[in-house]
C-alpha distance (Angstrom), angle and dihedral (degrees) to the residues before:
residue distance angle dihedral
M1 . . .
S2 3.82 . .
Q3 3.78 121.2 .
T4 3.79 117.3 -109.9
G5 3.77 136.2 -140.7
W6 3.79 141.9 -178.3
I7 3.80 124.7 -130.4
G8 3.78 124.1 -141.2
L9 3.82 109.4 -161.1
D10 3.81 109.2 -160.8
I11 3.82 115.5 -169.3
G12 3.78 106.7 -162.8
T13 3.79 137.5 175.7
T14 3.80 96.2 -107.0
G15 3.80 98.8 29.4
T16 3.79 148.2 -15.2
K17 3.78 122.7 -116.4
A18 3.76 134.8 -173.3
V19 3.78 118.2 -156.3
L20 3.80 125.0 -169.2
F21 3.80 114.1 -147.0
S22 3.75 135.3 -173.7
Q23 3.80 114.3 -130.6
Q24 3.81 87.2 -100.3
G25 3.82 91.5 60.4
E26 3.79 97.2 -104.0
V27 3.81 112.9 148.1
L28 3.81 107.2 -121.8
A29 3.81 100.0 173.3
E30 3.80 141.2 -8.1
S31 3.78 135.0 -159.1
E32 3.81 126.7 -178.1
R33 3.81 138.9 179.8
T34 3.80 125.5 -172.8
Y35 3.80 129.8 -153.6
P36 3.78 135.6 -171.8
L37 3.78 131.2 -96.8
H38 3.80 112.1 -137.1
H39 3.81 126.0 -145.8
P40 3.84 106.3 -168.4
Y41 3.82 90.4 168.1
P42 3.80 133.2 15.2
G43 3.80 109.4 -75.4
W44 3.81 95.2 12.8
A45 3.82 120.3 118.6
E46 3.81 118.9 -173.1
Q47 3.79 140.3 160.8
D48 3.79 137.4 -165.8
P49 3.84 107.6 -106.1
E50 3.80 92.5 -158.6
Q51 3.80 89.7 55.5
I52 3.81 90.7 52.4
E53 3.82 92.8 47.2
Q54 3.81 90.0 50.9
A55 3.81 90.1 49.9
A56 3.81 89.2 53.6
R57 3.81 90.2 54.1
E58 3.79 91.6 48.5
V59 3.80 96.5 50.8
L60 3.80 91.4 48.9
K61 3.79 89.4 49.9
G62 3.81 89.3 52.9
I63 3.81 91.6 53.5
V64 3.81 93.7 44.7
S65 3.81 90.2 51.5
H66 3.80 89.3 53.3
C67 3.81 90.5 49.2
S68 3.80 90.8 52.1
E69 3.79 90.9 52.4
E70 3.81 93.3 47.1
G71 3.81 96.5 41.1
R72 3.79 92.9 -116.2
K73 3.79 129.5 147.4
V74 3.80 123.8 -142.9
Q75 3.78 108.3 -129.5
G76 3.78 96.2 -172.6
V77 3.80 147.4 -31.7
G78 3.81 125.5 -120.2
L79 3.80 121.0 -161.9
S80 3.79 131.1 -137.1
S81 3.78 125.0 177.0
A82 3.78 142.1 178.5
M83 3.80 114.7 -105.5
H84 3.81 136.8 -118.1
S85 3.83 99.9 33.5
L86 3.81 117.1 144.5
I87 3.81 129.8 -163.5
C88 3.81 127.5 176.6
V89 3.83 109.6 -142.3
D90 3.81 136.7 -178.2
R91 3.82 125.8 -124.7
L92 3.82 90.5 -81.7
G93 3.79 92.2 53.7
Q94 3.80 93.3 -107.7
P95 3.81 114.7 146.7
L96 3.79 117.4 -106.7
S97 3.79 92.1 178.3
P98 3.79 137.8 28.3
S99 3.79 118.8 -95.6
I100 3.81 102.1 -89.2
T101 3.80 107.4 -148.1
W102 3.79 135.2 -146.7
A103 3.82 89.3 -99.8
D104 3.81 93.3 62.9
G105 3.80 111.3 112.3
R106 3.79 103.7 -176.4
S107 3.81 93.4 110.0
L108 3.82 96.4 60.2
E109 3.82 93.7 122.8
Q110 3.81 92.0 49.7
A111 3.80 91.4 49.3
I112 3.81 90.8 51.5
R113 3.82 90.3 51.3
L114 3.79 90.5 50.4
K115 3.78 92.7 49.8
Q116 3.79 92.7 49.2
A117 3.80 99.8 43.5
H118 3.81 108.4 22.1
E119 3.79 109.1 45.4
E120 3.82 90.2 137.1
L121 3.79 89.1 61.8
Y122 3.81 89.6 61.4
L123 3.80 88.9 55.9
K124 3.81 88.6 56.4
T125 3.80 99.3 43.2
G126 3.81 104.4 29.0
T127 3.81 89.7 -140.1
P128 3.82 114.1 124.0
H129 3.79 114.1 -128.2
H130 3.78 102.5 -104.1
P131 3.85 137.2 130.2
M132 3.83 88.8 -101.4
S133 3.81 92.1 72.1
P134 3.82 121.2 93.4
L135 3.83 88.2 -135.6
A136 3.81 91.0 63.7
K137 3.81 90.5 43.0
L138 3.82 91.5 52.6
M139 3.79 90.8 49.3
W140 3.81 88.7 52.4
M141 3.80 89.9 50.3
R142 3.78 90.8 49.9
D143 3.82 93.7 47.2
N144 3.81 92.9 47.4
R145 3.82 98.1 40.8
Y146 3.79 90.7 -121.5
P147 3.84 104.2 -161.2
A148 3.82 95.7 -137.4
Y149 3.81 90.1 52.1
Q150 3.79 91.8 51.5
Q151 3.82 92.5 49.6
A152 3.80 99.0 39.5
N153 3.77 124.9 119.7
A154 3.82 92.0 -169.3
F155 3.80 143.4 6.8
I156 3.79 115.2 -138.5
S157 3.81 145.8 160.2
I158 3.79 125.8 -111.4
K159 3.82 90.7 -100.0
E160 3.81 91.3 53.3
Y161 3.81 89.8 48.5
I162 3.80 91.4 55.0
L163 3.81 94.0 44.6
F164 3.80 92.5 50.3
K165 3.80 91.3 49.0
W166 3.81 92.2 48.0
F167 3.81 102.1 37.5
G168 3.81 106.6 13.6
V169 3.84 93.1 -123.6
S170 3.81 130.6 123.1
V171 3.81 105.7 -140.5
V172 3.80 134.7 136.0
D173 3.80 129.9 -169.2
Y174 3.80 121.6 -119.5
A175 3.81 94.8 -108.0
I176 3.81 96.9 52.0
A177 3.82 89.8 43.3
S178 3.82 90.6 49.7
A179 3.78 92.3 54.9
T180 3.82 92.8 58.8
G181 3.80 95.8 73.9
L182 3.81 86.5 -127.3
F183 3.83 98.7 89.2
N184 3.80 129.2 86.1
I185 3.81 105.0 -133.6
H186 3.81 92.8 -164.2
K187 3.81 97.2 52.2
L188 3.84 95.7 29.0
N189 3.80 93.2 -132.0
W190 3.79 139.0 98.0
E191 3.81 115.1 -69.7
E192 3.82 115.2 -124.6
E193 3.81 95.1 -153.1
A194 3.81 90.9 56.6
L195 3.81 92.8 46.0
E196 3.79 90.2 53.3
L197 3.80 91.8 51.2
A198 3.81 90.2 48.6
G199 3.80 91.8 47.8
I200 3.80 93.7 -127.8
S201 3.80 137.1 115.3
I202 3.78 130.9 -123.4
E203 3.83 88.5 -113.1
Q204 3.82 88.1 67.0
L205 3.81 91.7 61.5
S206 3.80 131.8 72.5
Q207 3.79 125.9 -107.0
A208 3.81 110.5 -91.6
V209 3.82 113.1 -127.7
P210 3.83 135.9 175.1
P211 3.82 119.3 -95.1
T212 3.81 90.8 -104.9
C213 3.84 92.7 65.9
V214 3.83 108.4 132.1
L215 3.82 122.2 -146.9
Q216 3.80 124.4 -166.8
G217 3.77 135.5 167.9
L218 3.81 101.2 74.2
K219 3.80 108.3 -157.4
D220 3.81 115.4 -104.3
P221 3.83 98.3 -112.0
V222 3.79 91.5 50.9
A223 3.80 92.8 45.3
R224 3.81 89.8 51.6
D225 3.81 93.8 47.1
T226 3.80 95.3 47.6
G227 3.80 99.1 34.4
L228 3.81 91.0 -129.9
P229 3.82 118.9 136.3
A230 3.80 111.5 -107.9
D231 3.80 91.4 -118.4
T232 3.82 94.1 56.4
P233 3.81 105.9 131.1
F234 3.81 115.8 -119.8
V235 3.82 117.6 -164.6
I236 3.80 114.2 -153.2
G237 3.81 94.3 -137.9
A238 3.80 118.9 176.5
S239 3.78 144.2 -93.3
D240 3.78 120.7 -49.0
G241 3.83 94.8 -104.2
P242 3.81 103.3 64.2
L243 3.80 90.6 34.1
A244 3.81 89.1 55.7
N245 3.81 88.9 53.8
L246 3.79 89.3 50.1
G247 3.80 92.0 45.6
I248 3.81 94.4 55.8
G249 3.79 95.0 38.3
A250 3.84 97.3 -110.2
I251 3.79 91.4 147.5
D252 3.79 111.6 114.7
S253 3.80 127.2 80.7
G254 3.81 110.6 -77.1
E255 3.82 94.8 21.9
V256 3.78 113.6 118.2
A257 3.80 130.4 -174.6
V258 3.80 118.0 -141.4
T259 3.78 117.8 -170.6
I260 3.78 125.2 -178.1
G261 3.76 119.0 -179.6
T262 3.80 120.1 132.0
S263 3.80 86.2 -35.8
G264 3.79 125.8 14.1
A265 3.79 144.8 -135.1
I266 3.77 143.3 -169.4
R267 3.81 117.3 -153.9
Q268 3.80 140.5 173.9
L269 3.78 131.9 -174.4
T270 3.80 114.6 -131.2
P271 3.83 133.5 -178.1
A272 3.82 91.4 -129.5
P273 3.81 136.9 25.7
H274 3.82 118.1 -100.0
L275 3.80 120.2 -165.4
D276 3.79 141.4 151.1
K277 3.79 137.5 -177.0
K278 3.80 94.4 -92.6
Q279 3.84 88.7 80.8
E280 3.81 92.9 -150.5
V281 3.83 100.2 138.2
F282 3.77 138.8 34.5
C283 3.79 123.3 -120.1
Y284 3.81 117.4 -166.7
A285 3.79 130.3 177.2
F286 3.81 114.3 -113.3
T287 3.81 106.7 169.4
D288 3.80 133.7 -10.4
G289 3.82 88.4 -82.9
W290 3.81 106.0 26.8
W291 3.78 133.2 67.5
V292 3.79 126.1 -175.7
M293 3.79 117.6 -135.1
G294 3.76 131.6 -175.6
G295 3.74 142.4 78.8
A296 3.77 140.4 -84.2
T297 3.77 123.3 -139.3
N298 3.80 126.0 -152.0
N299 3.78 90.5 -147.6
G300 3.78 121.1 66.6
G301 3.77 125.4 110.1
I302 3.80 89.0 -2.7
V303 3.81 86.5 76.0
L304 3.80 89.7 58.9
R305 3.81 90.0 47.8
W306 3.80 89.5 51.8
L307 3.80 89.9 51.8
K308 3.81 90.8 48.7
D309 3.79 92.4 51.5
M310 3.80 91.5 46.5
F311 3.81 98.7 46.1
Q312 3.80 102.6 28.4
G313 3.79 102.7 30.9
D314 3.79 117.7 171.3
N315 3.78 96.8 -24.6
H316 3.79 130.7 138.6
L317 3.81 95.8 -88.7
G318 3.78 119.9 110.5
E319 3.79 115.1 -124.2
T320 3.81 94.8 -105.9
T321 3.80 92.4 49.0
A322 3.80 91.4 47.6
Y323 3.81 91.7 54.1
E324 3.80 91.2 47.0
E325 3.80 90.6 52.8
L326 3.79 91.7 51.2
L327 3.80 92.7 49.8
E328 3.80 91.4 46.4
A329 3.80 89.9 52.1
A330 3.82 90.9 50.9
R331 3.81 90.2 50.9
H332 3.80 89.4 63.4
A333 3.81 93.1 56.4
P334 3.81 118.3 85.9
P335 3.82 123.3 -109.2
G336 3.79 107.1 -80.5
A337 3.83 92.1 26.0
N338 3.81 91.4 -108.2
G339 3.78 93.1 -60.6
L340 3.80 98.1 -43.9
L341 3.82 116.6 137.8
F342 3.79 128.2 -168.4
L343 3.79 125.8 -160.4
P344 3.83 99.1 -153.6
F345 3.81 97.8 -150.9
I346 3.80 98.7 126.7
N347 3.83 89.8 136.7
G348 3.80 98.0 36.8
E349 3.78 112.1 -99.2
R350 3.75 144.6 -96.2
A351 3.81 116.4 -171.0
P352 2.92 130.4 61.3
Y353 3.82 96.8 3.6
W354 3.84 101.7 29.5
D355 3.77 89.0 -153.1
A356 3.79 120.2 146.3
N357 3.83 88.4 -172.0
A358 3.83 94.3 61.7
R359 3.80 113.4 115.8
G360 3.80 135.2 -159.4
T361 3.79 111.4 -97.9
F362 3.80 139.1 177.1
V363 3.79 112.3 -144.4
G364 3.79 121.5 -164.1
L365 3.81 96.8 18.3
T366 3.81 113.5 165.5
G367 3.77 135.9 173.7
A368 3.80 88.6 -101.1
H369 3.80 94.9 64.1
Q370 3.78 116.0 101.3
K371 3.79 135.7 -161.4
E372 3.82 91.8 -89.7
E373 3.79 92.6 57.6
I374 3.80 93.6 45.0
I375 3.80 90.3 54.6
R376 3.79 93.8 45.5
A377 3.80 92.3 47.4
A378 3.82 89.1 53.2
L379 3.82 92.6 51.1
E380 3.80 90.8 46.5
G381 3.81 90.3 48.0
V382 3.81 91.9 58.2
I383 3.82 90.2 52.5
F384 3.82 92.9 43.2
N385 3.80 89.1 56.7
L386 3.81 91.6 51.9
Y387 3.80 87.9 46.9
S388 3.81 88.0 54.6
V389 3.81 88.6 58.4
A390 3.81 89.9 47.6
Q391 3.80 89.2 53.7
S392 3.80 89.6 53.5
L393 3.80 89.7 51.5
Q394 3.79 91.0 49.6
R395 3.80 90.1 51.1
L396 3.82 87.1 56.4
G397 3.80 91.4 51.0
V398 3.81 98.8 -97.7
G399 3.82 108.8 121.2
Q400 3.79 133.1 -171.4
E401 3.81 122.9 -128.5
T402 3.82 101.9 154.3
I403 3.80 132.5 19.7
L404 3.79 123.8 -148.7
A405 3.79 109.0 -160.5
S406 3.79 129.7 -154.1
G407 3.78 139.1 159.4
G408 3.78 132.2 65.0
F409 3.80 94.0 -50.7
A410 3.82 89.4 63.5
R411 3.82 86.8 78.0
S412 3.82 90.3 64.8
P413 3.84 115.4 81.5
L414 3.81 89.4 -167.4
W415 3.81 94.4 55.4
L416 3.82 91.6 44.5
Q417 3.79 91.5 51.1
L418 3.82 89.7 49.2
L419 3.80 87.8 53.1
A420 3.81 91.7 51.8
D421 3.81 93.5 44.9
I422 3.81 97.0 47.0
F423 3.82 94.1 45.0
G424 3.79 94.1 37.9
V425 3.82 93.3 -137.6
Q426 3.79 136.9 103.0
V427 3.81 117.4 -85.2
K428 3.81 120.1 -148.8
V429 3.80 124.7 -166.2
P430 3.82 116.8 -153.3
K431 3.79 119.1 -145.9
S432 3.80 96.3 -125.6
Y433 3.80 117.4 75.4
Q434 3.82 93.1 -174.4
S435 3.79 93.1 80.9
S436 3.83 99.5 146.2
A437 3.80 92.5 46.8
W438 3.82 91.9 47.0
G439 3.81 90.5 48.1
A440 3.81 89.2 51.6
A441 3.81 92.5 48.3
W442 3.81 91.4 48.4
M443 3.81 90.8 49.0
A444 3.81 87.7 54.6
A445 3.80 91.7 50.6
F446 3.82 89.8 49.1
A447 3.80 94.1 47.3
L448 3.80 90.9 50.8
G449 3.81 93.7 48.7
E450 3.80 97.2 -110.4
V451 3.81 93.8 120.9
D452 3.79 126.8 35.4
T453 3.79 103.0 -137.4
L454 3.78 140.4 8.1
E455 3.80 89.1 -126.2
N456 3.81 92.0 63.6
I457 3.80 88.8 74.7
K458 3.82 86.3 85.8
Q459 3.81 89.0 76.2
S460 3.81 89.9 65.5
V461 3.83 97.3 45.7
Q462 3.81 109.6 99.4
I463 3.82 116.5 -160.2
V464 3.80 111.3 -146.6
Q465 3.83 102.2 175.5
T466 3.80 137.2 25.8
F467 3.81 127.6 -165.8
D468 3.79 119.8 -165.0
P469 3.81 119.0 -157.6
D470 3.78 121.4 -106.4
M471 3.80 97.5 -131.9
V472 3.80 92.8 -159.2
N473 3.80 88.6 58.4
H474 3.80 89.5 43.0
Q475 3.79 91.9 58.2
H476 3.80 89.2 47.4
Y477 3.81 90.2 52.4
Q478 3.81 91.4 46.8
T479 3.80 88.9 60.1
L480 3.80 91.4 47.8
Y481 3.80 92.9 46.1
T482 3.80 89.8 57.4
I483 3.80 86.2 64.1
Y484 3.82 94.7 39.4
R485 3.79 95.0 56.1
H486 3.83 91.4 57.8
A487 3.81 94.3 51.7
Y488 3.81 100.3 76.9
P489 3.84 96.6 48.4
A490 3.81 89.5 47.3
L491 3.82 92.2 51.7
K492 3.82 99.4 37.8
G493 3.81 94.1 102.2
V494 3.81 91.6 47.5
F495 3.83 90.8 51.0
D496 3.81 91.3 51.4
Q497 3.80 92.5 51.9
L498 3.80 94.0 44.6
S499 3.79 94.6 48.1
A500 3.82 90.5 50.3
Y501 3.81 89.2 51.2
Q502 3.81 91.5 47.5
R503 3.80 93.0 49.8
Q504 3.80 90.1 51.0
A505 3.79 90.1 48.7
G506 3.80 88.4 53.6
K507 3.80 91.7 51.6
N508 3.80 89.5 50.3
G509 3.79 91.0 54.3
N510 3.80 95.8 -108.5
G511 3.77 93.5 116.1
L512 3.79 142.8 -28.7
I513 3.79 106.8 -104.7
P514 3.85 117.6 165.5
């Protein structure tokens, strides 16, 4: 009898990967394709949906080829996808527009209007009013008579585009639907108030389905290209966030997932939605009984890259060595960087402020501060911002007792210890770094009756490192955080004026500032 495996297909912003897992969570094979992000104007961020769909075919083909060589059979495919993408399509599902990504900032004015006049809508949808949301993007299209918007038969995400092309169905999972700002997370259906603001009808949106929805009948061209049998079951899955929580076992009350790659996020699964008018966190539906709450930050590992480029420049060091030198320098600075704070908003910010005008800022800089303290303050600033989101979650009754860490920063003992010290809780590092793909594969196994519960995934999650908080450092950071949390409100007006100046400078050709 042939061995079997499950595929997690993870459609990301920078690339798509397919990962083949055993039922115990062991990675058997991986295949990945990257694609570019286009910036036709300052602040715009677009991709070619056909290029992404082709990448998805190619990575599946790579896994199927491996299975053929190893005598394995694919039992099913689970899907994960990045959130907030928007594509205008015609009645045949052909794209009329690029895929506009979460990073696109053209709808800043619309997002500000939403935040000022429609706070009750946030309480219905759980999506903070920000340019990332498809609702704000659709309002921009309506206000600017965007040709693709005016001609469109439907408005969909990149996952929906691929599923329609492969199966001919118009469906969307709860999590992707939730992240549009158009979906009522309490009733699990499209929200009329949001549709009216967007100027669209419910007929122009896909049918919302649970993450266990099974699709079969892969179209012949796709089956030929990938090598998968047409009757291979595909499970729609969810967005990458809740699936990452599932994939690392951050499921129970008090367990929080923290991911820092280029950007960062903190997420918790809860049995009920929790929101208030402050609009500091997102809350998206995942299943009929789970919601995912938390916040994403624009500024994670990209802050470290900025430091590398600033301090190392184009020298002889390889990239890995340059990062190691920066982290080693930070290790020699004391906790709190001798009173130097860094607001890490070099790309604006999402949670908890949802302010595209926010700017990176050092506070307390003196002539006595050295390179080591500047680097450490920047690393601490990234964690302080995630801690700010955690404080918002605690205010809503969602506490943190254990952190499970993933992403590129999980390779840095210093950054992980900072996380433990600032939060004051234990940090665990799972072995697998393919958490979203594993969560998608496990969801497929659950939907097809091969595993009994989603919670049983914990048995396959191997913890390879544990970091306990230094409570002396924690108390030190608590004092510093009291100062940190006042910095953004105090500087908000300055950020607004500076960002307006920078945008004007970009229009005048003196720079390209989003």
